[in-house]
mmJSON file of the N, C-alpha and C atoms, coordinates in Angstrom:
{"data_MODEL":{"atom_site":{
"group_PDB":["ATOM","ATOM","ATOM","ATOM","ATOM","ATOM","ATOM","ATOM","ATOM","ATOM","ATOM","ATOM","ATOM","ATOM","ATOM","ATOM","ATOM","ATOM","ATOM","ATOM","ATOM","ATOM","ATOM","ATOM","ATOM","ATOM","ATOM","ATOM","ATOM","ATOM","ATOM","ATOM","ATOM","ATOM","ATOM","ATOM","ATOM","ATOM","ATOM","ATOM","ATOM","ATOM","ATOM","ATOM","ATOM","ATOM","ATOM","ATOM","ATOM","ATOM","ATOM","ATOM","ATOM","ATOM","ATOM","ATOM","ATOM","ATOM","ATOM","ATOM","ATOM","ATOM","ATOM","ATOM","ATOM","ATOM","ATOM","ATOM","ATOM","ATOM","ATOM","ATOM","ATOM","ATOM","ATOM","ATOM","ATOM","ATOM","ATOM","ATOM","ATOM","ATOM","ATOM","ATOM","ATOM","ATOM","ATOM","ATOM","ATOM","ATOM","ATOM","ATOM","ATOM","ATOM","ATOM","ATOM","ATOM","ATOM","ATOM","ATOM","ATOM","ATOM","ATOM","ATOM","ATOM","ATOM","ATOM","ATOM","ATOM","ATOM","ATOM","ATOM","ATOM","ATOM","ATOM","ATOM","ATOM","ATOM","ATOM","ATOM","ATOM","ATOM","ATOM","ATOM","ATOM","ATOM","ATOM","ATOM","ATOM","ATOM","ATOM","ATOM","ATOM","ATOM","ATOM","ATOM","ATOM","ATOM","ATOM","ATOM","ATOM","ATOM","ATOM","ATOM","ATOM","ATOM","ATOM","ATOM","ATOM","ATOM","ATOM","ATOM","ATOM","ATOM","ATOM","ATOM","ATOM","ATOM","ATOM","ATOM","ATOM","ATOM","ATOM","ATOM","ATOM"],
"id":[1,2,3,4,5,6,7,8,9,10,11,12,13,14,15,16,17,18,19,20,21,22,23,24,25,26,27,28,29,30,31,32,33,34,35,36,37,38,39,40,41,42,43,44,45,46,47,48,49,50,51,52,53,54,55,56,57,58,59,60,61,62,63,64,65,66,67,68,69,70,71,72,73,74,75,76,77,78,79,80,81,82,83,84,85,86,87,88,89,90,91,92,93,94,95,96,97,98,99,100,101,102,103,104,105,106,107,108,109,110,111,112,113,114,115,116,117,118,119,120,121,122,123,124,125,126,127,128,129,130,131,132,133,134,135,136,137,138,139,140,141,142,143,144,145,146,147,148,149,150,151,152,153,154,155,156,157,158,159,160,161,162,163,164,165],
"type_symbol":["N","C","C","N","C","C","N","C","C","N","C","C","N","C","C","N","C","C","N","C","C","N","C","C","N","C","C","N","C","C","N","C","C","N","C","C","N","C","C","N","C","C","N","C","C","N","C","C","N","C","C","N","C","C","N","C","C","N","C","C","N","C","C","N","C","C","N","C","C","N","C","C","N","C","C","N","C","C","N","C","C","N","C","C","N","C","C","N","C","C","N","C","C","N","C","C","N","C","C","N","C","C","N","C","C","N","C","C","N","C","C","N","C","C","N","C","C","N","C","C","N","C","C","N","C","C","N","C","C","N","C","C","N","C","C","N","C","C","N","C","C","N","C","C","N","C","C","N","C","C","N","C","C","N","C","C","N","C","C","N","C","C","N","C","C"],
"label_atom_id":["N","CA","C","N","CA","C","N","CA","C","N","CA","C","N","CA","C","N","CA","C","N","CA","C","N","CA","C","N","CA","C","N","CA","C","N","CA","C","N","CA","C","N","CA","C","N","CA","C","N","CA","C","N","CA","C","N","CA","C","N","CA","C","N","CA","C","N","CA","C","N","CA","C","N","CA","C","N","CA","C","N","CA","C","N","CA","C","N","CA","C","N","CA","C","N","CA","C","N","CA","C","N","CA","C","N","CA","C","N","CA","C","N","CA","C","N","CA","C","N","CA","C","N","CA","C","N","CA","C","N","CA","C","N","CA","C","N","CA","C","N","CA","C","N","CA","C","N","CA","C","N","CA","C","N","CA","C","N","CA","C","N","CA","C","N","CA","C","N","CA","C","N","CA","C","N","CA","C","N","CA","C","N","CA","C","N","CA","C","N","CA","C"],
"label_alt_id":[null,null,null,null,null,null,null,null,null,null,null,null,null,null,null,null,null,null,null,null,null,null,null,null,null,null,null,null,null,null,null,null,null,null,null,null,null,null,null,null,null,null,null,null,null,null,null,null,null,null,null,null,null,null,null,null,null,null,null,null,null,null,null,null,null,null,null,null,null,null,null,null,null,null,null,null,null,null,null,null,null,null,null,null,null,null,null,null,null,null,null,null,null,null,null,null,null,null,null,null,null,null,null,null,null,null,null,null,null,null,null,null,null,null,null,null,null,null,null,null,null,null,null,null,null,null,null,null,null,null,null,null,null,null,null,null,null,null,null,null,null,null,null,null,null,null,null,null,null,null,null,null,null,null,null,null,null,null,null,null,null,null,null,null,null],
"label_comp_id":["MET","MET","MET","SER","SER","SER","ARG","ARG","ARG","LYS","LYS","LYS","GLU","GLU","GLU","ARG","ARG","ARG","TYR","TYR","TYR","THR","THR","THR","ILE","ILE","ILE","LYS","LYS","LYS","THR","THR","THR","GLY","GLY","GLY","LYS","LYS","LYS","GLY","GLY","GLY","LYS","LYS","LYS","ILE","ILE","ILE","ILE","ILE","ILE","LYS","LYS","LYS","LEU","LEU","LEU","THR","THR","THR","ASP","ASP","ASP","ASP","ASP","ASP","ILE","ILE","ILE","GLN","GLN","GLN","GLU","GLU","GLU","ALA","ALA","ALA","LEU","LEU","LEU","GLU","GLU","GLU","ILE","ILE","ILE","GLN","GLN","GLN","GLU","GLU","GLU","GLU","GLU","GLU","HIS","HIS","HIS","LYS","LYS","LYS","HIS","HIS","HIS","GLU","GLU","GLU","GLY","GLY","GLY","ALA","ALA","ALA","TYR","TYR","TYR","ILE","ILE","ILE","GLU","GLU","GLU","ASP","ASP","ASP","LYS","LYS","LYS","LYS","LYS","LYS","SER","SER","SER","PRO","PRO","PRO","ASN","ASN","ASN","LYS","LYS","LYS","HIS","HIS","HIS","LYS","LYS","LYS","ARG","ARG","ARG","SER","SER","SER","PHE","PHE","PHE","PHE","PHE","PHE","HIS","HIS","HIS"],
"label_asym_id":["A","A","A","A","A","A","A","A","A","A","A","A","A","A","A","A","A","A","A","A","A","A","A","A","A","A","A","A","A","A","A","A","A","A","A","A","A","A","A","A","A","A","A","A","A","A","A","A","A","A","A","A","A","A","A","A","A","A","A","A","A","A","A","A","A","A","A","A","A","A","A","A","A","A","A","A","A","A","A","A","A","A","A","A","A","A","A","A","A","A","A","A","A","A","A","A","A","A","A","A","A","A","A","A","A","A","A","A","A","A","A","A","A","A","A","A","A","A","A","A","A","A","A","A","A","A","A","A","A","A","A","A","A","A","A","A","A","A","A","A","A","A","A","A","A","A","A","A","A","A","A","A","A","A","A","A","A","A","A","A","A","A","A","A","A"],
"label_entity_id":["1","1","1","1","1","1","1","1","1","1","1","1","1","1","1","1","1","1","1","1","1","1","1","1","1","1","1","1","1","1","1","1","1","1","1","1","1","1","1","1","1","1","1","1","1","1","1","1","1","1","1","1","1","1","1","1","1","1","1","1","1","1","1","1","1","1","1","1","1","1","1","1","1","1","1","1","1","1","1","1","1","1","1","1","1","1","1","1","1","1","1","1","1","1","1","1","1","1","1","1","1","1","1","1","1","1","1","1","1","1","1","1","1","1","1","1","1","1","1","1","1","1","1","1","1","1","1","1","1","1","1","1","1","1","1","1","1","1","1","1","1","1","1","1","1","1","1","1","1","1","1","1","1","1","1","1","1","1","1","1","1","1","1","1","1"],
"label_seq_id":[1,1,1,2,2,2,3,3,3,4,4,4,5,5,5,6,6,6,7,7,7,8,8,8,9,9,9,10,10,10,11,11,11,12,12,12,13,13,13,14,14,14,15,15,15,16,16,16,17,17,17,18,18,18,19,19,19,20,20,20,21,21,21,22,22,22,23,23,23,24,24,24,25,25,25,26,26,26,27,27,27,28,28,28,29,29,29,30,30,30,31,31,31,32,32,32,33,33,33,34,34,34,35,35,35,36,36,36,37,37,37,38,38,38,39,39,39,40,40,40,41,41,41,42,42,42,43,43,43,44,44,44,45,45,45,46,46,46,47,47,47,48,48,48,49,49,49,50,50,50,51,51,51,52,52,52,53,53,53,54,54,54,55,55,55],
"pdbx_PDB_ins_code":[null,null,null,null,null,null,null,null,null,null,null,null,null,null,null,null,null,null,null,null,null,null,null,null,null,null,null,null,null,null,null,null,null,null,null,null,null,null,null,null,null,null,null,null,null,null,null,null,null,null,null,null,null,null,null,null,null,null,null,null,null,null,null,null,null,null,null,null,null,null,null,null,null,null,null,null,null,null,null,null,null,null,null,null,null,null,null,null,null,null,null,null,null,null,null,null,null,null,null,null,null,null,null,null,null,null,null,null,null,null,null,null,null,null,null,null,null,null,null,null,null,null,null,null,null,null,null,null,null,null,null,null,null,null,null,null,null,null,null,null,null,null,null,null,null,null,null,null,null,null,null,null,null,null,null,null,null,null,null,null,null,null,null,null,null],
"Cartn_x":[-15.479,-15.334,-14.14,-13.383,-11.881,-11.87,-11.252,-11.319,-9.966,-10.1,-8.999,-8.215,-8.435,-7.811,-6.635,-5.389,-4.031,-3.996,-4.532,-4.057,-5.227,-4.97,-5.846,-5.402,-6.423,-6.095,-6.679,-5.967,-6.712,-6.078,-7.048,-6.615,-5.598,-4.997,-4.322,-4.799,-6.052,-6.684,-7.216,-6.808,-7.093,-8.398,-9.25,-10.54,-10.087,-10.792,-10.392,-11.343,-10.63,-11.052,-11.679,-10.768,-11.035,-10.154,-10.527,-9.881,-9.772,-8.616,-8.394,-7.051,-7.082,-5.984,-5.224,-5.714,-4.793,-4.025,-2.722,-1.991,-2.017,-2.265,-2.629,-3.713,-4.764,-6.089,-5.838,-4.906,-4.618,-3.759,-2.945,-2.127,-3.005,-4.012,-4.76,-5.741,-6.244,-6.958,-6.193,-4.805,-4.033,-3.845,-3.459,-3.231,-4.592,-5.875,-6.975,-7.28,-6.796,-7.039,-5.736,-4.746,-3.511,-3.629,-4.644,-4.897,-5.458,-5.954,-6.362,-5.157,-4.053,-2.951,-3.081,-3.696,-3.881,-2.499,-2.73,-1.572,-2.095,-1.184,-1.737,-0.898,-1.625,-1.33,-1.446,-0.196,0.068,-0.057,-0.855,-0.951,0.435,1.18,2.08,3.438,3.418,4.797,4.086,3.919,2.786,3.53,4.788,5.593,5.954,5.841,6.391,5.823,4.47,3.94,3.387,3.617,3.154,3.957,3.331,3.928,2.712,2.794,1.559,2.058,0.929,1.186,1.795,1.585,2.231,3.656,4.273,5.596,6.508],
"Cartn_y":[30.215,30.463,29.711,30.414,29.772,30.218,28.964,28.978,29.849,30.652,31.561,31.092,29.79,29.115,28.668,28.787,28.626,27.062,26.437,25.026,24.035,23.109,21.887,20.788,20.017,18.719,17.768,16.799,15.671,14.369,13.39,11.967,11.468,10.32,9.657,9.393,9.29,9.173,10.542,11.567,12.939,13.542,12.978,13.603,14.644,15.95,16.964,16.848,17.006,16.868,18.162,19.136,20.461,21.593,22.764,23.746,24.858,25.462,26.304,27.171,28.172,29.17,28.852,28.212,27.741,26.767,26.858,25.557,24.584,25.222,24.268,23.535,23.986,23.192,22.097,22.484,21.699,20.597,20.746,19.758,18.692,19.284,18.516,17.601,18.132,17.313,16.269,16.454,15.538,14.389,14.772,13.762,12.75,13.358,12.571,11.707,12.164,11.351,10.71,10.533,9.863,8.143,7.678,6.303,6.113,7.531,7.578,8.198,8.222,8.954,10.399,11.074,12.61,13.233,14.318,15.373,16.614,17.826,19.091,19.687,20.261,20.937,22.398,22.973,24.397,25.319,26.027,26.805,27.715,28.08,28.97,28.085,27.001,26.101,24.639,24.23,22.992,21.662,21.487,20.37,20.373,21.369,21.553,20.396,20.546,19.655,18.266,17.948,16.752,15.48,14.972,13.709,12.624,11.79,10.672,9.531,8.866,7.835,6.568,6.594,5.513,5.666,6.753,7.191,6.455],
"Cartn_z":[-1.296,0.073,0.603,1.088,1.757,3.119,3.815,5.249,5.613,6.633,7.04,8.285,8.782,10.04,9.473,10.369,10.067,10.111,10.996,11.277,10.829,10.243,9.851,10.424,11.164,11.843,10.877,10.317,9.365,9.833,9.644,9.899,8.595,9.016,7.886,6.653,6.562,5.369,4.53,5.298,4.63,5.066,6.095,6.547,7.294,7.305,8.071,9.254,10.608,11.979,12.317,12.049,12.708,12.151,11.864,11.594,12.56,12.844,14.228,13.873,14.578,14.743,15.989,16.81,18.207,18.157,18.175,17.95,19.198,20.491,21.649,21.395,20.913,20.753,19.574,18.582,17.329,17.801,18.829,19.29,20.307,20.897,22.016,20.899,20.021,18.975,18.288,17.951,17.289,18.255,19.591,20.516,20.8,20.792,20.729,19.669,18.498,17.248,16.71,17.62,17.058,16.621,17.021,16.55,15.236,14.703,13.176,12.452,12.909,12.297,11.986,13.02,12.784,12.593,11.843,11.847,11.578,11.727,11.748,10.425,9.544,8.375,8.709,8.48,8.847,7.519,7.054,5.992,5.864,6.661,6.57,6.45,6.845,6.565,6.525,5.395,5.354,5.632,6.02,6.085,7.734,8.43,9.777,10.905,10.779,11.943,11.318,10.033,9.66,10.066,11.021,11.398,11.754,10.638,10.756,11.613,11.976,12.888,12.167,10.625,9.841,9.445,9.804,9.403,10.253],
"occupancy":[1.0,1.0,1.0,1.0,1.0,1.0,1.0,1.0,1.0,1.0,1.0,1.0,1.0,1.0,1.0,1.0,1.0,1.0,1.0,1.0,1.0,1.0,1.0,1.0,1.0,1.0,1.0,1.0,1.0,1.0,1.0,1.0,1.0,1.0,1.0,1.0,1.0,1.0,1.0,1.0,1.0,1.0,1.0,1.0,1.0,1.0,1.0,1.0,1.0,1.0,1.0,1.0,1.0,1.0,1.0,1.0,1.0,1.0,1.0,1.0,1.0,1.0,1.0,1.0,1.0,1.0,1.0,1.0,1.0,1.0,1.0,1.0,1.0,1.0,1.0,1.0,1.0,1.0,1.0,1.0,1.0,1.0,1.0,1.0,1.0,1.0,1.0,1.0,1.0,1.0,1.0,1.0,1.0,1.0,1.0,1.0,1.0,1.0,1.0,1.0,1.0,1.0,1.0,1.0,1.0,1.0,1.0,1.0,1.0,1.0,1.0,1.0,1.0,1.0,1.0,1.0,1.0,1.0,1.0,1.0,1.0,1.0,1.0,1.0,1.0,1.0,1.0,1.0,1.0,1.0,1.0,1.0,1.0,1.0,1.0,1.0,1.0,1.0,1.0,1.0,1.0,1.0,1.0,1.0,1.0,1.0,1.0,1.0,1.0,1.0,1.0,1.0,1.0,1.0,1.0,1.0,1.0,1.0,1.0,1.0,1.0,1.0,1.0,1.0,1.0],
"B_iso_or_equiv":[0.0,0.0,0.0,0.0,0.0,0.0,0.0,0.0,0.0,0.0,0.0,0.0,0.0,0.0,0.0,0.0,0.0,0.0,0.0,0.0,0.0,0.0,0.0,0.0,0.0,0.0,0.0,0.0,0.0,0.0,0.0,0.0,0.0,0.0,0.0,0.0,0.0,0.0,0.0,0.0,0.0,0.0,0.0,0.0,0.0,0.0,0.0,0.0,0.0,0.0,0.0,0.0,0.0,0.0,0.0,0.0,0.0,0.0,0.0,0.0,0.0,0.0,0.0,0.0,0.0,0.0,0.0,0.0,0.0,0.0,0.0,0.0,0.0,0.0,0.0,0.0,0.0,0.0,0.0,0.0,0.0,0.0,0.0,0.0,0.0,0.0,0.0,0.0,0.0,0.0,0.0,0.0,0.0,0.0,0.0,0.0,0.0,0.0,0.0,0.0,0.0,0.0,0.0,0.0,0.0,0.0,0.0,0.0,0.0,0.0,0.0,0.0,0.0,0.0,0.0,0.0,0.0,0.0,0.0,0.0,0.0,0.0,0.0,0.0,0.0,0.0,0.0,0.0,0.0,0.0,0.0,0.0,0.0,0.0,0.0,0.0,0.0,0.0,0.0,0.0,0.0,0.0,0.0,0.0,0.0,0.0,0.0,0.0,0.0,0.0,0.0,0.0,0.0,0.0,0.0,0.0,0.0,0.0,0.0,0.0,0.0,0.0,0.0,0.0,0.0],
"pdbx_formal_charge":[null,null,null,null,null,null,null,null,null,null,null,null,null,null,null,null,null,null,null,null,null,null,null,null,null,null,null,null,null,null,null,null,null,null,null,null,null,null,null,null,null,null,null,null,null,null,null,null,null,null,null,null,null,null,null,null,null,null,null,null,null,null,null,null,null,null,null,null,null,null,null,null,null,null,null,null,null,null,null,null,null,null,null,null,null,null,null,null,null,null,null,null,null,null,null,null,null,null,null,null,null,null,null,null,null,null,null,null,null,null,null,null,null,null,null,null,null,null,null,null,null,null,null,null,null,null,null,null,null,null,null,null,null,null,null,null,null,null,null,null,null,null,null,null,null,null,null,null,null,null,null,null,null,null,null,null,null,null,null,null,null,null,null,null,null],
"auth_seq_id":[1,1,1,2,2,2,3,3,3,4,4,4,5,5,5,6,6,6,7,7,7,8,8,8,9,9,9,10,10,10,11,11,11,12,12,12,13,13,13,14,14,14,15,15,15,16,16,16,17,17,17,18,18,18,19,19,19,20,20,20,21,21,21,22,22,22,23,23,23,24,24,24,25,25,25,26,26,26,27,27,27,28,28,28,29,29,29,30,30,30,31,31,31,32,32,32,33,33,33,34,34,34,35,35,35,36,36,36,37,37,37,38,38,38,39,39,39,40,40,40,41,41,41,42,42,42,43,43,43,44,44,44,45,45,45,46,46,46,47,47,47,48,48,48,49,49,49,50,50,50,51,51,51,52,52,52,53,53,53,54,54,54,55,55,55],
"auth_comp_id":["MET","MET","MET","SER","SER","SER","ARG","ARG","ARG","LYS","LYS","LYS","GLU","GLU","GLU","ARG","ARG","ARG","TYR","TYR","TYR","THR","THR","THR","ILE","ILE","ILE","LYS","LYS","LYS","THR","THR","THR","GLY","GLY","GLY","LYS","LYS","LYS","GLY","GLY","GLY","LYS","LYS","LYS","ILE","ILE","ILE","ILE","ILE","ILE","LYS","LYS","LYS","LEU","LEU","LEU","THR","THR","THR","ASP","ASP","ASP","ASP","ASP","ASP","ILE","ILE","ILE","GLN","GLN","GLN","GLU","GLU","GLU","ALA","ALA","ALA","LEU","LEU","LEU","GLU","GLU","GLU","ILE","ILE","ILE","GLN","GLN","GLN","GLU","GLU","GLU","GLU","GLU","GLU","HIS","HIS","HIS","LYS","LYS","LYS","HIS","HIS","HIS","GLU","GLU","GLU","GLY","GLY","GLY","ALA","ALA","ALA","TYR","TYR","TYR","ILE","ILE","ILE","GLU","GLU","GLU","ASP","ASP","ASP","LYS","LYS","LYS","LYS","LYS","LYS","SER","SER","SER","PRO","PRO","PRO","ASN","ASN","ASN","LYS","LYS","LYS","HIS","HIS","HIS","LYS","LYS","LYS","ARG","ARG","ARG","SER","SER","SER","PHE","PHE","PHE","PHE","PHE","PHE","HIS","HIS","HIS"],
"auth_asym_id":["A","A","A","A","A","A","A","A","A","A","A","A","A","A","A","A","A","A","A","A","A","A","A","A","A","A","A","A","A","A","A","A","A","A","A","A","A","A","A","A","A","A","A","A","A","A","A","A","A","A","A","A","A","A","A","A","A","A","A","A","A","A","A","A","A","A","A","A","A","A","A","A","A","A","A","A","A","A","A","A","A","A","A","A","A","A","A","A","A","A","A","A","A","A","A","A","A","A","A","A","A","A","A","A","A","A","A","A","A","A","A","A","A","A","A","A","A","A","A","A","A","A","A","A","A","A","A","A","A","A","A","A","A","A","A","A","A","A","A","A","A","A","A","A","A","A","A","A","A","A","A","A","A","A","A","A","A","A","A","A","A","A","A","A","A"],
"auth_atom_id":["N","CA","C","N","CA","C","N","CA","C","N","CA","C","N","CA","C","N","CA","C","N","CA","C","N","CA","C","N","CA","C","N","CA","C","N","CA","C","N","CA","C","N","CA","C","N","CA","C","N","CA","C","N","CA","C","N","CA","C","N","CA","C","N","CA","C","N","CA","C","N","CA","C","N","CA","C","N","CA","C","N","CA","C","N","CA","C","N","CA","C","N","CA","C","N","CA","C","N","CA","C","N","CA","C","N","CA","C","N","CA","C","N","CA","C","N","CA","C","N","CA","C","N","CA","C","N","CA","C","N","CA","C","N","CA","C","N","CA","C","N","CA","C","N","CA","C","N","CA","C","N","CA","C","N","CA","C","N","CA","C","N","CA","C","N","CA","C","N","CA","C","N","CA","C","N","CA","C","N","CA","C","N","CA","C","N","CA","C","N","CA","C"],
"pdbx_PDB_model_num":[1,1,1,1,1,1,1,1,1,1,1,1,1,1,1,1,1,1,1,1,1,1,1,1,1,1,1,1,1,1,1,1,1,1,1,1,1,1,1,1,1,1,1,1,1,1,1,1,1,1,1,1,1,1,1,1,1,1,1,1,1,1,1,1,1,1,1,1,1,1,1,1,1,1,1,1,1,1,1,1,1,1,1,1,1,1,1,1,1,1,1,1,1,1,1,1,1,1,1,1,1,1,1,1,1,1,1,1,1,1,1,1,1,1,1,1,1,1,1,1,1,1,1,1,1,1,1,1,1,1,1,1,1,1,1,1,1,1,1,1,1,1,1,1,1,1,1,1,1,1,1,1,1,1,1,1,1,1,1,1,1,1,1,1,1]
}}}
């Protein structure tokens, strides 16, 4: 079974926080979890939104 949501919000350690299709929601969740190094993984362009707290 595969997920069809476009955006995956993950912590710096790779834990999935949420799967969503809404970029606004993804950005809000990323902001809430920035202390954990949260970043957004985009299925269509994997490196576009990946900005880790540790970089």
